[in-house]
C-alpha positions in Angstrom: -24.1 15.8 -8.2 -20.8 17.5 -10.7 -18.1 16.0 -11.8 -16.3 17.3 -8.6 -18.8 16.5 -6.1 -17.8 12.2 -7.2 -14.3 13.2 -7.7 -14.3 14.5 -4.0 -16.1 11.2 -2.4 -13.9 9.3 -4.4 -11.2 11.0 -2.8 -12.5 10.9 1.0 -13.2 7.6 -0.3 -9.9 7.0 -1.0 -7.7 8.5 2.1 -10.1 6.7 4.3 -9.7 3.4 3.1 -6.0 3.6 2.2 -5.8 4.8 6.3 -8.0 1.7 7.3 -6.0 -0.8 4.7 -2.7 0.5 6.7 -4.3 0.0 10.3 -4.8 -3.5 8.7 -1.5 -3.8 7.6 -0.3 -3.2 11.1 -2.2 -5.2 13.4 -1.8 -8.0 11.0 1.8 -8.2 9.9 3.7 -5.5 11.9 1.9 -5.4 15.6 4.5 -3.1 17.1 4.9 -3.2 21.0 3.1 -0.1 21.4 0.2 -1.5 19.8 0.6 -4.9 21.3 0.2 -2.9 25.0 -2.5 -0.8 24.0 -4.8 -3.8 23.2 -4.2 -5.3 26.5 -5.4 -2.1 27.7 -8.4 -2.4 26.4 -8.5 -6.5 27.4 -7.1 -8.1 24.4 -5.1 -10.9 24.1 -2.6 -10.8 21.1 -3.2 -14.3 19.5 -6.3 -12.2 18.2 -4.7 -8.9 17.2 -4.5 -10.4 13.8 -7.3 -11.6 13.1 -8.6 -7.8 13.6 -6.5 -7.1 11.1 -8.5 -9.5 9.2 -11.3 -8.2 9.5 -10.0 -4.4 8.1 -8.2 -5.5 5.3 -11.1 -7.3 4.3 -13.5 -4.9 5.3 -10.9 -1.8 3.5 -11.2 -3.6 0.6 -14.4 -4.7 -0.5 -15.2 -0.7 0.6 -12.4 0.9 -2.0 -13.8 -1.5 -4.8 -17.3 0.1 -6.2 -18.9 -2.8 -7.2 -18.6 -3.7 -2.9 -18.4 -0.7 -1.7 -21.6 -1.0 -0.1 -21.1 -4.0 1.4 -17.4 -2.5 2.7 -18.8 0.8 3.8 -21.9 -2.1 6.4 -18.2 -3.7 7.7 -16.3 -0.8 7.8 -19.5 0.3 10.2 -19.4 -2.7 12.4 -15.7 -2.8 12.7 -15.3 1.5 13.3 -18.4 0.2 15.6 -16.4 -2.5 18.1 -13.5 0.1 18.1 -15.5 2.9 19.4 -17.5 1.0 22.0 -13.9 -0.6 22.9 -13.1 2.5 23.5 -15.9 3.4 25.4 -15.4 0.3 27.8 -12.1 1.2 29.2 -12.9 5.9 29.0 -10.3 6.2 27.1 -11.1 9.8 25.0 -10.1 8.9 21.8 -13.0 6.8 21.0 -14.0 9.6 18.7 -11.4 9.0 16.1 -13.5 5.8 15.1 -16.0 7.6 14.9 -15.4 10.2 12.8 -13.5 7.5 10.2 -17.0 6.5 10.4 -18.9 9.0 9.4 -16.1 9.6 6.9 -16.5 6.4 5.2 -20.5 6.9 5.1 -19.6 10.6 3.4 -17.7 9.4 1.0 -19.5 6.8 -0.2 -22.5 9.9 0.1 -20.5 11.9 -2.7 -19.1 9.0 -4.9 -22.7 6.6 -4.7 -25.7 8.4 -6.0 -27.7 5.1 -5.1 -26.8 6.3 -1.2 -28.2 9.4 -1.8 -31.1 8.4 -2.9 -32.0 6.2 0.0 -30.1 8.7 2.9 -32.0 11.3 0.7 -35.4 9.5 0.4 -35.3 10.4 -3.3 -37.9 7.8 -5.4 -35.5 5.5 -7.2 -35.2 6.0 -11.0 -36.1 9.4 -10.6 -33.1 11.8 -11.0 -31.5 13.9 -8.5 -31.3 17.5 -8.5 
């Protein structure tokens, strides 16, 4: 892969990771009235909101560190999958937002990490990719 592709992956991963981090900060520390109202509409009690925020912070933090980015991507997939399921359960059409973020998480990782490209493209390990 070219340097341009790798940098595009880094930028995409950075923007996506920072978005989830900011969401985690909002869930953990800010908790606006609108946010609490939205979680109530989804059936979540207020005392679980900070824990969901901590999950976002840990997952996004791991994703943004190159050495743990794959673990972070897996954890973000679970986190965002829960968000999709929550929205679908109450027939909220905004389920596409966490779904799109999940796709961007893996797209960024795919572009910046050759190991992920090898796995997803079923390339033999140890052989250079063209």
